[in-house]
VMD Tcl script that builds the backbone (N, CA, C; Angstrom):
set m [mol new atoms 309]
animate dup $m
set s [atomselect $m all]
$s set {name element resname resid chain x y z} {
  {N N UNK 1 A 1.188 -1.141 -0.056}
  {CA C UNK 1 A -0.304 -0.003 -0.262}
  {C C UNK 1 A 0.758 0.935 0.380}
  {N N UNK 2 A 0.440 2.097 -0.980}
  {CA C UNK 2 A 1.201 3.245 -0.995}
  {C C UNK 2 A 0.531 4.746 -0.630}
  {N N UNK 3 A 0.536 5.717 0.161}
  {CA C UNK 3 A -0.021 6.611 0.632}
  {C C UNK 3 A 1.064 7.676 0.215}
  {N N UNK 4 A -0.382 8.572 -0.407}
  {CA C UNK 4 A 0.900 9.922 -0.928}
  {C C UNK 4 A -0.395 11.383 -0.867}
  {N N UNK 5 A -0.101 12.166 -1.459}
  {CA C UNK 5 A -0.656 13.311 -1.921}
  {C C UNK 5 A -2.562 13.243 -1.760}
  {N N UNK 6 A -2.437 12.469 -2.265}
  {CA C UNK 6 A -4.000 12.543 -2.530}
  {C C UNK 6 A -5.041 11.336 -1.884}
  {N N UNK 7 A -4.306 10.413 -1.173}
  {CA C UNK 7 A -4.410 9.060 -0.591}
  {C C UNK 7 A -4.285 7.856 -0.400}
  {N N UNK 8 A -4.708 6.798 -0.292}
  {CA C UNK 8 A -4.076 5.777 -0.579}
  {C C UNK 8 A -4.279 5.186 -1.729}
  {N N UNK 9 A -3.122 4.482 -2.307}
  {CA C UNK 9 A -2.650 3.912 -3.761}
  {C C UNK 9 A -3.073 2.406 -3.161}
  {N N UNK 10 A -2.709 1.323 -4.211}
  {CA C UNK 10 A -3.456 0.124 -4.211}
  {C C UNK 10 A -2.103 -0.456 -5.519}
  {N N UNK 11 A -1.147 -0.788 -5.164}
  {CA C UNK 11 A -0.260 -1.554 -6.168}
  {C C UNK 11 A -0.755 -2.977 -6.015}
  {N N UNK 12 A -0.616 -3.437 -7.685}
  {CA C UNK 12 A -1.156 -4.645 -7.811}
  {C C UNK 12 A -0.078 -5.095 -8.720}
  {N N UNK 13 A 0.870 -6.120 -8.409}
  {CA C UNK 13 A 1.740 -6.922 -9.138}
  {C C UNK 13 A 1.338 -8.048 -9.617}
  {N N UNK 14 A 1.408 -8.493 -11.000}
  {CA C UNK 14 A 1.047 -9.412 -11.681}
  {C C UNK 14 A 1.873 -10.158 -12.701}
  {N N UNK 15 A 2.767 -11.021 -12.401}
  {CA C UNK 15 A 3.807 -11.424 -12.978}
  {C C UNK 15 A 3.549 -11.808 -14.285}
  {N N UNK 16 A 2.063 -12.569 -14.358}
  {CA C UNK 16 A 1.822 -13.108 -15.638}
  {C C UNK 16 A 1.459 -12.603 -16.776}
  {N N UNK 17 A 1.039 -11.225 -16.598}
  {CA C UNK 17 A 1.181 -10.125 -17.708}
  {C C UNK 17 A 2.400 -10.164 -18.262}
  {N N UNK 18 A 3.698 -9.752 -17.826}
  {CA C UNK 18 A 5.061 -9.906 -18.079}
  {C C UNK 18 A 5.103 -11.389 -19.269}
  {N N UNK 19 A 4.648 -12.687 -18.432}
  {CA C UNK 19 A 5.316 -13.737 -18.933}
  {C C UNK 19 A 4.515 -14.058 -20.302}
  {N N UNK 20 A 3.107 -13.500 -20.498}
  {CA C UNK 20 A 2.221 -13.651 -21.612}
  {C C UNK 20 A 2.822 -12.335 -22.593}
  {N N UNK 21 A 3.272 -11.263 -22.183}
  {CA C UNK 21 A 4.009 -10.407 -23.407}
  {C C UNK 21 A 5.130 -11.072 -24.025}
  {N N UNK 22 A 6.137 -11.967 -23.141}
  {CA C UNK 22 A 7.006 -12.342 -23.365}
  {C C UNK 22 A 6.835 -13.830 -24.728}
  {N N UNK 23 A 5.848 -14.554 -24.019}
  {CA C UNK 23 A 5.381 -15.545 -24.844}
  {C C UNK 23 A 4.526 -15.090 -26.308}
  {N N UNK 24 A 3.972 -14.240 -26.315}
  {CA C UNK 24 A 3.278 -13.368 -27.697}
  {C C UNK 24 A 4.314 -13.157 -28.453}
  {N N UNK 25 A 5.271 -12.154 -27.852}
  {CA C UNK 25 A 6.448 -11.889 -28.799}
  {C C UNK 25 A 7.092 -12.429 -29.453}
  {N N UNK 26 A 7.353 -14.059 -28.532}
  {CA C UNK 26 A 7.924 -15.183 -29.409}
  {C C UNK 26 A 7.174 -15.692 -30.269}
  {N N UNK 27 A 5.896 -15.624 -30.291}
  {CA C UNK 27 A 5.018 -16.170 -31.314}
  {C C UNK 27 A 5.069 -15.168 -32.740}
  {N N UNK 28 A 5.103 -14.193 -32.329}
  {CA C UNK 28 A 5.274 -13.145 -33.587}
  {C C UNK 28 A 6.700 -13.177 -34.092}
  {N N UNK 29 A 7.439 -13.619 -33.232}
  {CA C UNK 29 A 9.234 -13.849 -34.104}
  {C C UNK 29 A 9.252 -14.773 -34.559}
  {N N UNK 30 A 8.903 -16.085 -34.233}
  {CA C UNK 30 A 8.945 -17.231 -35.259}
  {C C UNK 30 A 8.996 -17.280 -36.633}
  {N N UNK 31 A 10.095 -18.030 -37.113}
  {CA C UNK 31 A 10.089 -18.321 -38.301}
  {C C UNK 31 A 9.331 -18.810 -38.963}
  {N N UNK 32 A 8.493 -18.610 -40.011}
  {CA C UNK 32 A 7.180 -19.620 -40.412}
  {C C UNK 32 A 8.218 -20.310 -41.583}
  {N N UNK 33 A 7.333 -21.700 -41.489}
  {CA C UNK 33 A 8.307 -22.529 -42.687}
  {C C UNK 33 A 7.660 -22.166 -43.968}
  {N N UNK 34 A 9.014 -22.372 -44.690}
  {CA C UNK 34 A 8.417 -22.483 -46.022}
  {C C UNK 34 A 7.676 -23.317 -46.715}
  {N N UNK 35 A 6.691 -22.645 -47.221}
  {CA C UNK 35 A 5.727 -23.414 -48.085}
  {C C UNK 35 A 5.666 -23.305 -49.441}
  {N N UNK 36 A 6.428 -23.696 -49.528}
  {CA C UNK 36 A 6.700 -23.473 -51.224}
  {C C UNK 36 A 7.481 -22.533 -51.894}
  {N N UNK 37 A 7.807 -22.214 -53.116}
  {CA C UNK 37 A 8.619 -21.574 -54.119}
  {C C UNK 37 A 8.010 -19.753 -53.480}
  {N N UNK 38 A 8.685 -19.158 -53.813}
  {CA C UNK 38 A 8.510 -17.920 -53.129}
  {C C UNK 38 A 7.980 -16.925 -54.550}
  {N N UNK 39 A 7.118 -16.346 -54.504}
  {CA C UNK 39 A 6.919 -15.853 -56.420}
  {C C UNK 39 A 7.674 -14.835 -56.062}
  {N N UNK 40 A 7.948 -14.078 -57.446}
  {CA C UNK 40 A 8.395 -12.711 -57.427}
  {C C UNK 40 A 7.546 -11.742 -57.445}
  {N N UNK 41 A 8.026 -10.744 -56.816}
  {CA C UNK 41 A 7.790 -9.454 -56.564}
  {C C UNK 41 A 6.843 -8.711 -57.868}
  {N N UNK 42 A 5.905 -7.930 -58.048}
  {CA C UNK 42 A 4.969 -7.390 -58.788}
  {C C UNK 42 A 4.763 -5.795 -58.912}
  {N N UNK 43 A 4.555 -5.295 -59.817}
  {CA C UNK 43 A 4.287 -3.860 -59.613}
  {C C UNK 43 A 2.967 -3.419 -60.680}
  {N N UNK 44 A 2.139 -2.920 -60.650}
  {CA C UNK 44 A 1.438 -2.626 -61.591}
  {C C UNK 44 A 1.053 -1.510 -61.579}
  {N N UNK 45 A 1.353 -0.455 -62.656}
  {CA C UNK 45 A 1.327 0.967 -62.444}
  {C C UNK 45 A -0.560 1.143 -63.078}
  {N N UNK 46 A -1.244 2.245 -62.971}
  {CA C UNK 46 A -2.434 2.781 -63.037}
  {C C UNK 46 A -2.244 3.332 -64.189}
  {N N UNK 47 A -3.019 3.676 -65.355}
  {CA C UNK 47 A -3.094 4.285 -66.480}
  {C C UNK 47 A -2.301 5.742 -66.088}
  {N N UNK 48 A -2.868 6.439 -65.269}
  {CA C UNK 48 A -2.184 7.864 -64.736}
  {C C UNK 48 A -1.100 7.849 -64.574}
  {N N UNK 49 A -0.566 6.997 -64.198}
  {CA C UNK 49 A 0.590 6.696 -63.565}
  {C C UNK 49 A 1.827 6.625 -64.651}
  {N N UNK 50 A 1.233 6.166 -65.637}
  {CA C UNK 50 A 1.903 5.726 -67.284}
  {C C UNK 50 A 1.699 6.817 -67.919}
  {N N UNK 51 A 1.059 7.754 -68.094}
  {CA C UNK 51 A 0.656 8.792 -68.547}
  {C C UNK 51 A 1.743 9.781 -67.671}
  {N N UNK 52 A 2.191 10.060 -66.625}
  {CA C UNK 52 A 2.926 10.588 -66.078}
  {C C UNK 52 A 4.063 10.616 -66.313}
  {N N UNK 53 A 4.274 9.103 -66.492}
  {CA C UNK 53 A 5.758 8.734 -67.089}
  {C C UNK 53 A 6.098 8.940 -68.080}
  {N N UNK 54 A 5.324 9.178 -69.290}
  {CA C UNK 54 A 5.135 9.680 -70.381}
  {C C UNK 54 A 5.677 11.286 -70.806}
  {N N UNK 55 A 4.688 11.732 -69.894}
  {CA C UNK 55 A 5.039 12.700 -70.042}
  {C C UNK 55 A 6.474 13.854 -69.666}
  {N N UNK 56 A 6.575 13.139 -68.748}
  {CA C UNK 56 A 7.898 13.361 -67.649}
  {C C UNK 56 A 9.073 13.169 -68.481}
  {N N UNK 57 A 8.963 12.005 -69.274}
  {CA C UNK 57 A 9.955 11.686 -70.443}
  {C C UNK 57 A 10.034 12.696 -71.370}
  {N N UNK 58 A 8.971 13.026 -71.747}
  {CA C UNK 58 A 8.955 14.244 -73.015}
  {C C UNK 58 A 9.230 15.547 -71.998}
  {N N UNK 59 A 9.159 15.615 -71.309}
  {CA C UNK 59 A 9.320 17.273 -70.755}
  {C C UNK 59 A 10.847 17.357 -70.617}
  {N N UNK 60 A 11.771 15.864 -70.277}
  {CA C UNK 60 A 13.014 15.793 -70.161}
  {C C UNK 60 A 13.567 15.965 -71.589}
  {N N UNK 61 A 12.729 15.914 -72.705}
  {CA C UNK 61 A 13.749 15.646 -74.266}
  {C C UNK 61 A 13.655 17.286 -74.549}
  {N N UNK 62 A 12.889 18.290 -73.866}
  {CA C UNK 62 A 12.659 19.634 -73.940}
  {C C UNK 62 A 13.979 20.074 -73.928}
  {N N UNK 63 A 14.415 21.055 -74.533}
  {CA C UNK 63 A 15.632 22.018 -74.345}
  {C C UNK 63 A 15.154 22.872 -73.137}
  {N N UNK 64 A 16.045 23.004 -71.823}
  {CA C UNK 64 A 15.919 24.327 -70.977}
  {C C UNK 64 A 15.893 25.665 -71.642}
  {N N UNK 65 A 16.928 25.787 -73.180}
  {CA C UNK 65 A 16.966 27.220 -73.466}
  {C C UNK 65 A 16.651 26.632 -74.957}
  {N N UNK 66 A 15.436 27.655 -75.445}
  {CA C UNK 66 A 15.413 27.507 -76.977}
  {C C UNK 66 A 15.939 28.318 -77.807}
  {N N UNK 67 A 17.160 27.477 -78.149}
  {CA C UNK 67 A 18.566 28.518 -78.879}
  {C C UNK 67 A 17.507 29.247 -79.917}
  {N N UNK 68 A 16.709 28.476 -80.919}
  {CA C UNK 68 A 16.220 29.468 -82.043}
  {C C UNK 68 A 15.542 30.376 -81.742}
  {N N UNK 69 A 14.613 30.579 -80.286}
  {CA C UNK 69 A 14.093 31.667 -80.539}
  {C C UNK 69 A 14.828 32.969 -80.186}
  {N N UNK 70 A 16.006 32.152 -79.255}
  {CA C UNK 70 A 16.485 33.377 -78.254}
  {C C UNK 70 A 17.330 34.169 -79.557}
  {N N UNK 71 A 17.979 33.049 -80.701}
  {CA C UNK 71 A 18.947 33.606 -81.694}
  {C C UNK 71 A 18.079 34.887 -82.327}
  {N N UNK 72 A 16.476 34.656 -82.732}
  {CA C UNK 72 A 15.587 34.922 -83.413}
  {C C UNK 72 A 15.607 36.723 -82.643}
  {N N UNK 73 A 15.388 36.425 -81.297}
  {CA C UNK 73 A 15.142 37.750 -80.407}
  {C C UNK 73 A 16.366 38.289 -80.293}
  {N N UNK 74 A 17.524 38.076 -80.659}
  {CA C UNK 74 A 18.922 38.822 -80.175}
  {C C UNK 74 A 19.177 39.826 -81.809}
  {N N UNK 75 A 18.176 39.219 -82.915}
  {CA C UNK 75 A 18.792 39.773 -84.055}
  {C C UNK 75 A 17.692 40.923 -84.176}
  {N N UNK 76 A 16.609 40.609 -83.826}
  {CA C UNK 76 A 15.126 41.226 -83.639}
  {C C UNK 76 A 16.041 42.689 -83.119}
  {N N UNK 77 A 16.547 42.548 -81.950}
  {CA C UNK 77 A 16.995 43.694 -80.689}
  {C C UNK 77 A 18.207 44.404 -81.209}
  {N N UNK 78 A 18.785 43.539 -82.270}
  {CA C UNK 78 A 20.069 44.354 -82.863}
  {C C UNK 78 A 19.531 45.497 -83.714}
  {N N UNK 79 A 18.562 44.525 -84.888}
  {CA C UNK 79 A 18.110 45.375 -85.639}
  {C C UNK 79 A 16.963 46.437 -85.039}
  {N N UNK 80 A 17.014 46.599 -84.195}
  {CA C UNK 80 A 15.675 47.569 -83.438}
  {C C UNK 80 A 14.223 47.049 -83.608}
  {N N UNK 81 A 13.896 46.023 -84.315}
  {CA C UNK 81 A 12.335 45.735 -84.507}
  {C C UNK 81 A 11.890 45.156 -83.631}
  {N N UNK 82 A 12.405 44.601 -82.600}
  {CA C UNK 82 A 11.766 43.909 -81.147}
  {C C UNK 82 A 10.749 44.633 -80.697}
  {N N UNK 83 A 9.681 44.567 -80.903}
  {CA C UNK 83 A 8.454 44.938 -80.004}
  {C C UNK 83 A 7.815 44.312 -79.288}
  {N N UNK 84 A 7.435 44.549 -77.992}
  {CA C UNK 84 A 6.438 43.848 -77.263}
  {C C UNK 84 A 5.608 44.252 -76.673}
  {N N UNK 85 A 4.126 44.283 -76.449}
  {CA C UNK 85 A 3.179 44.876 -75.823}
  {C C UNK 85 A 2.738 44.360 -74.534}
  {N N UNK 86 A 2.767 45.264 -73.897}
  {CA C UNK 86 A 2.675 45.442 -72.273}
  {C C UNK 86 A 1.366 44.303 -71.835}
  {N N UNK 87 A 0.282 44.191 -73.062}
  {CA C UNK 87 A -0.654 43.924 -72.573}
  {C C UNK 87 A -0.330 42.024 -72.903}
  {N N UNK 88 A 0.816 41.921 -73.930}
  {CA C UNK 88 A 0.859 40.625 -74.151}
  {C C UNK 88 A 2.051 39.853 -72.863}
  {N N UNK 89 A 2.911 40.901 -72.225}
  {CA C UNK 89 A 3.355 40.207 -70.883}
  {C C UNK 89 A 2.571 40.115 -69.751}
  {N N UNK 90 A 1.732 40.639 -69.644}
  {CA C UNK 90 A 0.446 40.863 -68.345}
  {C C UNK 90 A 0.027 39.229 -68.499}
  {N N UNK 91 A -0.316 39.026 -70.003}
  {CA C UNK 91 A -1.064 38.124 -70.051}
  {C C UNK 91 A 0.000 36.576 -69.961}
  {N N UNK 92 A 0.934 36.644 -69.872}
  {CA C UNK 92 A 1.950 35.383 -70.163}
  {C C UNK 92 A 1.968 35.557 -68.626}
  {N N UNK 93 A 2.035 36.326 -68.128}
  {CA C UNK 93 A 2.241 36.369 -66.727}
  {C C UNK 93 A 0.920 35.653 -65.834}
  {N N UNK 94 A -0.073 36.061 -65.983}
  {CA C UNK 94 A -1.260 35.489 -65.933}
  {C C UNK 94 A -1.422 34.091 -66.185}
  {N N UNK 95 A -0.860 33.790 -67.125}
  {CA C UNK 95 A -1.065 32.364 -67.372}
  {C C UNK 95 A -0.462 31.517 -66.711}
  {N N UNK 96 A 0.924 32.168 -66.455}
  {CA C UNK 96 A 2.152 31.354 -65.648}
  {C C UNK 96 A 1.092 31.015 -64.236}
  {N N UNK 97 A 0.648 32.171 -63.906}
  {CA C UNK 97 A 0.037 32.005 -61.949}
  {C C UNK 97 A -0.984 31.105 -62.259}
  {N N UNK 98 A -1.817 31.057 -63.102}
  {CA C UNK 98 A -3.080 29.974 -63.912}
  {C C UNK 98 A -2.438 28.561 -63.487}
  {N N UNK 99 A -1.327 28.237 -64.403}
  {CA C UNK 99 A -0.733 27.132 -64.658}
  {C C UNK 99 A -0.466 26.687 -63.340}
  {N N UNK 100 A 0.545 27.606 -62.710}
  {CA C UNK 100 A 1.212 27.053 -61.105}
  {C C UNK 100 A 0.068 26.765 -60.204}
  {N N UNK 101 A -1.106 27.457 -60.122}
  {CA C UNK 101 A -2.240 26.939 -59.087}
  {C C UNK 101 A -2.784 25.535 -59.493}
  {N N UNK 102 A -2.829 25.391 -60.652}
  {CA C UNK 102 A -3.422 23.727 -61.210}
  {C C UNK 102 A -2.471 23.027 -60.897}
  {N N UNK 103 A -1.129 23.033 -60.873}
  {CA C UNK 103 A -0.192 22.278 -60.480}
  {C C UNK 103 A 0.255 22.110 -58.889}
}
mol reanalyze $m
mol bondsrecalc $m
mol representation Tube
mol addrep $m
């Protein structure tokens, strides 16, 4: 019996609980006998995952810098014929924002 600040406490000691835990643990950790050949692991991808893989592969094939477009714009800048409308810039910014929200 243990007395404390809040009154009397009874302490029950039951060694059977510990023995039962050890026994259960041994049952869980037993190696089960091999019941025949083990099949090989298989993974099946959904159509959505396959589409994603195709898209990622195609995306990796696209160069980071479109050299042809860069050269064309460089020539236009040098010749003074490169003109961009502010509205076109704003539209492209909004397109990118909307695309980012979807992703």
